[in-house]
C-alpha positions as CSV (number, residue, x, y, z in Angstrom):
1,V,-3.9,-11.7,4.7
2,V,-7.5,-11.6,3.4
3,L,-7.8,-11.9,-0.4
4,D,-10.7,-9.5,-1.1
5,S,-11.0,-8.9,-4.8
6,I,-9.4,-9.8,-8.1
7,V,-9.9,-7.8,-11.3
8,S,-9.6,-9.0,-14.9
9,S,-10.9,-7.3,-18.1
10,E,-12.8,-10.5,-18.8
11,G,-15.4,-11.4,-16.3
12,V,-15.2,-15.2,-16.9
13,N,-11.4,-15.1,-16.3
14,A,-11.9,-13.1,-13.1
15,K,-14.4,-15.6,-11.8
16,R,-12.1,-18.5,-12.7
17,L,-9.1,-16.9,-10.9
18,A,-11.2,-15.9,-7.9
19,K,-12.4,-19.4,-7.4
20,K,-8.9,-20.9,-7.9
21,W,-7.2,-18.5,-5.4
22,N,-10.1,-18.0,-3.0
23,F,-10.8,-14.3,-3.6
24,K,-14.1,-13.0,-2.2
25,N,-15.0,-11.0,-5.3
26,A,-14.4,-11.2,-9.1
27,L,-14.5,-7.8,-10.8
28,T,-13.9,-6.2,-14.2
29,D,-13.4,-2.6,-13.1
30,D,-10.1,-1.7,-11.4
31,Q,-11.7,1.5,-10.0
32,C,-13.7,-0.7,-7.6
33,I,-10.3,-1.7,-6.1
34,F,-8.9,1.8,-5.9
35,S,-12.0,3.3,-4.3
36,N,-12.5,0.5,-1.7
37,A,-11.3,1.9,1.6
38,L,-11.3,-1.6,3.2
39,I,-8.5,-2.7,0.8
40,N,-5.0,-1.6,2.0
41,L,-2.8,-3.5,-0.5
42,V,-3.0,-3.8,-4.3
43,V,-1.0,-6.2,-6.4
44,I,-0.6,-5.1,-10.0
45,A,0.1,-7.8,-12.6
46,T,-1.4,-6.3,-15.7
47,R,0.2,-5.6,-19.1
48,H,3.2,-3.4,-18.8
49,N,1.8,-0.3,-20.3
50,L,-0.9,-0.2,-17.6
51,H,1.5,-0.4,-14.6
52,A,2.4,3.2,-14.1
53,N,-1.1,4.7,-14.2
54,Q,-2.4,2.0,-11.9
55,V,0.5,2.5,-9.4
56,I,-0.2,6.3,-9.4
57,Q,-3.9,5.7,-8.6
58,A,-3.3,3.0,-6.0
59,I,-0.5,4.6,-4.1
60,E,-2.7,7.5,-2.9
61,T,-4.5,5.2,-0.4
62,K,-2.9,1.8,-0.5
63,H,0.3,-0.1,-0.4
64,V,1.4,-1.3,-3.9
65,F,3.2,-4.4,-5.1
66,V,3.7,-4.1,-8.9
67,E,5.2,-6.6,-11.2
68,K,8.1,-5.4,-13.2
69,P,8.6,-3.1,-15.0
70,L,7.4,-0.2,-12.9
71,A,6.9,1.9,-16.1
72,I,7.8,1.8,-19.8
73,Y,8.5,5.5,-20.2
74,A,10.8,7.9,-18.3
75,E,8.0,10.5,-18.0
76,E,5.9,7.9,-16.1
77,L,8.6,7.5,-13.5
78,E,8.5,11.2,-12.7
79,K,4.7,11.0,-12.3
80,I,5.1,8.0,-10.0
81,R,7.7,9.9,-7.9
82,T,5.3,12.9,-7.6
83,A,2.4,10.6,-6.5
84,Y,4.6,8.7,-4.0
85,E,6.1,11.8,-2.4
86,K,2.6,13.2,-1.7
87,N,1.9,10.4,0.7
88,K,4.8,8.3,2.0
89,N,2.6,6.4,4.4
90,Y,2.2,3.7,1.8
91,L,4.9,1.4,0.6
92,L,5.8,0.7,-3.1
93,M,7.4,-2.6,-4.1
94,V,8.4,-3.9,-7.5
95,G,8.7,-7.7,-7.9
96,F,12.5,-7.8,-8.3
97,N,12.5,-11.2,-6.6
98,R,16.0,-12.5,-7.6
99,R,17.7,-10.6,-4.8
100,F,15.5,-12.5,-2.2
101,S,16.7,-15.9,-3.3
102,P,18.5,-17.7,-0.4
103,L,21.5,-18.3,-2.7
104,I,21.8,-14.7,-3.6
105,Q,21.5,-13.8,0.1
106,T,24.6,-16.0,0.7
107,I,26.5,-14.3,-2.1
108,K,25.7,-10.9,-0.7
109,K,26.9,-12.0,2.8
110,L,30.1,-13.3,1.4
111,L,30.8,-10.2,-0.6
112,L,30.1,-7.9,2.3
113,A,32.7,-9.7,4.3
114,E,35.3,-9.0,1.6
115,Q,34.6,-5.2,1.2
116,V,36.4,-5.1,-2.2
117,P,35.1,-4.6,-5.8
118,A,33.7,-7.6,-7.6
119,V,33.1,-8.6,-11.2
120,F,29.8,-10.2,-12.1
121,I,28.9,-12.2,-15.2
122,M,25.2,-12.9,-15.6
123,T,24.2,-15.2,-18.4
124,V,20.5,-15.6,-19.2
125,N,19.3,-18.2,-21.7
126,A,16.0,-16.4,-22.1
127,G,14.5,-18.6,-24.8
128,N,12.4,-17.5,-27.8
129,I,9.0,-15.8,-27.5
130,S,6.8,-15.5,-30.5
131,K,7.1,-12.1,-32.2
132,A,3.3,-11.9,-32.1
133,H,3.4,-11.8,-28.3
134,W,2.3,-8.5,-26.7
135,V,5.6,-8.1,-24.8
136,H,7.3,-7.3,-28.1
137,N,4.8,-4.5,-28.8
138,L,6.8,-1.5,-27.5
139,S,3.7,0.5,-26.6
140,V,2.3,-2.3,-24.6
141,G,5.1,-4.6,-23.4
142,G,8.1,-2.3,-23.9
143,G,10.2,-5.2,-25.2
144,R,11.9,-8.0,-23.3
145,V,15.0,-6.0,-22.2
146,L,12.7,-3.7,-20.2
147,G,10.2,-6.4,-19.3
148,E,12.6,-9.1,-18.1
149,A,16.3,-8.1,-18.3
150,C,15.5,-5.5,-15.6
151,H,15.5,-8.4,-13.1
152,F,19.2,-8.8,-13.7
153,I,20.0,-5.1,-13.7
154,D,18.4,-5.0,-10.2
155,L,20.3,-8.2,-9.1
156,L,23.7,-6.8,-10.0
157,C,22.9,-3.4,-8.4
158,F,21.9,-5.2,-5.2
159,L,25.1,-7.3,-5.2
160,A,27.4,-4.4,-6.0
161,G,25.7,-2.3,-3.4
162,N,26.8,0.9,-5.1
163,P,25.3,3.2,-7.8
164,V,25.9,2.7,-11.5
165,E,28.3,5.3,-12.8
166,K,28.1,4.3,-16.5
167,W,26.7,1.6,-18.7
168,N,26.8,0.3,-22.2
169,A,24.7,-2.1,-24.3
170,V,24.9,-3.8,-27.6
171,S,22.4,-6.1,-29.4
172,A,22.5,-8.5,-32.3
173,K,21.7,-6.8,-35.6
174,T,18.9,-9.2,-36.4
175,E,17.5,-10.0,-33.0
176,A,16.4,-7.3,-30.5
177,D,16.4,-9.7,-27.5
178,V,20.0,-10.9,-27.9
179,V,21.7,-8.3,-25.8
180,T,24.8,-7.7,-23.7
181,V,24.7,-4.9,-21.0
182,T,27.7,-3.8,-19.0
183,L,27.4,-1.8,-15.8
184,S,30.2,0.0,-14.0
185,F,29.6,0.8,-10.3
186,S,31.0,3.6,-8.2
187,N,33.0,1.2,-6.0
188,G,34.9,-0.2,-8.9
189,S,32.7,-3.3,-9.4
190,H,31.8,-4.3,-12.9
191,G,28.9,-6.3,-14.2
192,T,28.0,-7.9,-17.5
193,I,24.6,-9.2,-18.4
194,H,24.3,-11.5,-21.4
195,Y,20.5,-11.8,-22.2
196,F,20.2,-14.2,-25.1
197,A,17.0,-15.4,-26.7
198,N,18.8,-17.5,-29.3
199,G,20.1,-20.4,-27.2
200,H,19.0,-24.0,-26.5
201,Q,16.5,-25.0,-23.9
202,L,18.7,-27.7,-22.5
203,F,21.2,-25.1,-21.3
204,P,20.4,-23.6,-17.8
205,K,18.3,-20.5,-18.0
206,E,20.2,-18.3,-15.5
207,R,23.8,-18.5,-14.4
208,L,25.8,-16.0,-12.4
209,E,29.6,-16.0,-11.8
210,V,31.3,-13.7,-9.3
211,F,35.0,-12.9,-9.2
212,C,36.3,-11.2,-6.1
213,N,39.6,-11.0,-4.3
214,G,41.0,-14.2,-5.6
215,K,37.8,-16.1,-5.1
216,I,34.9,-17.2,-7.3
217,L,31.2,-17.9,-6.8
218,Q,29.1,-19.8,-9.4
219,L,25.3,-19.8,-9.2
220,D,23.7,-22.5,-11.3
221,N,20.0,-21.7,-12.2
222,F,19.1,-20.8,-8.6
223,R,19.5,-24.4,-7.6
224,Q,23.2,-24.6,-6.5
225,L,25.9,-22.2,-5.5
226,K,29.6,-23.2,-5.6
227,G,32.5,-21.4,-4.1
228,L,36.2,-21.6,-5.0
229,G,38.9,-20.0,-2.7
230,W,36.5,-19.3,0.2
231,K,37.8,-20.5,3.5
232,H,34.4,-21.3,5.1
233,F,32.2,-21.8,2.0
234,K,32.2,-24.6,-0.6
235,K,28.7,-25.3,-1.7
236,Q,25.0,-24.6,-1.0
237,K,22.1,-26.4,-2.6
238,C,18.3,-25.7,-2.6
239,R,15.9,-28.6,-2.6
240,R,14.2,-27.0,-5.5
241,Q,14.9,-23.9,-7.7
242,D,14.3,-20.8,-5.6
243,K,14.3,-17.4,-7.4
244,G,13.0,-15.7,-4.3
245,Q,9.4,-15.1,-5.3
246,I,7.9,-16.2,-2.0
247,A,10.5,-14.4,0.1
248,C,10.0,-11.3,-1.9
249,V,6.3,-11.1,-1.3
250,Q,6.7,-12.2,2.4
251,A,9.2,-9.4,3.0
252,F,6.8,-6.8,1.7
253,V,3.8,-8.1,3.7
254,D,6.0,-8.3,6.8
255,A,7.1,-4.7,6.2
256,I,3.5,-3.5,6.1
257,Y,2.5,-5.4,9.3
258,E,5.6,-4.3,11.2
259,G,5.5,-0.7,10.0
260,K,8.9,-0.9,8.4
261,S,10.2,0.6,5.1
262,S,9.9,-1.3,1.9
263,P,12.4,-4.2,1.4
264,I,13.6,-2.4,-1.7
265,S,14.0,1.3,-1.1
266,F,12.1,3.7,-3.4
267,E,15.3,5.2,-4.7
268,E,16.7,1.8,-5.6
269,I,13.4,1.0,-7.4
270,M,13.5,4.2,-9.3
271,E,17.2,3.9,-10.2
272,V,16.8,0.4,-11.6
273,S,13.7,1.4,-13.5
274,R,15.4,4.4,-15.0
275,L,18.4,2.4,-16.1
276,S,16.2,-0.3,-17.6
277,I,14.2,2.3,-19.6
278,E,17.4,4.1,-20.8
279,I,19.1,0.9,-21.9
280,S,16.0,-0.4,-23.7
281,E,15.6,2.9,-25.5
282,Y,19.3,3.1,-26.4
283,L,19.1,-0.4,-28.0
284,R,16.2,0.6,-30.2
285,C,18.1,3.6,-31.7
């Protein structure tokens, strides 16, 4: 992989990042990237309101890896679908990295062997972010449910392996980012996501519990996985926390080199993005 160009709206910042990460060029105009025929992969990590339009421009001639969320409005998703379907030679990937964690891969393998519905409880001790931060600006960041809780919607969809048939969501009256989302899947699986910004920093940030066929799996902050009732599985540890970021990017790059489909299918990406937008909008009503 050759790191050709990095773009930032501030030239000084672009130069600093280019030097730090060994990019050849530091630019301030993203059109220089989209029009460069020598560049075949674009990574989009801008503010959330810019994602959709940049994806639409890039996907015409390049593979695209975009940080979540894919879009902040439903209409943008339809425009992305139209652009993608015009030329399916290029892959689209959203940075839903949790499913690529080695501990999540173990959970998926164990669940596939059971072939029965499961119940998931995802608890996220998200922590407070200043109300002045741009992520809270709905026209720029879309809010934290859309901007971050989408990770856990994708994770439960991946583990359930079936479409969401119905969902519900509630939030605290005084805090928009204290939310519980429930997902019901077509195979009878059920998931609950507790996304709380009002907790304490000493509590683990992300915890997942899975109940299935008289067995339990407990994931502790992507560092350790414990199993209860599993005949051939008791415990798995990572040397350090691994949320799957590196594996996520590597899987996408490998797919490009090997001419394979995207590690997350286009329809999965669109479904999770649609659900995230719908849930976020519902909670604002």
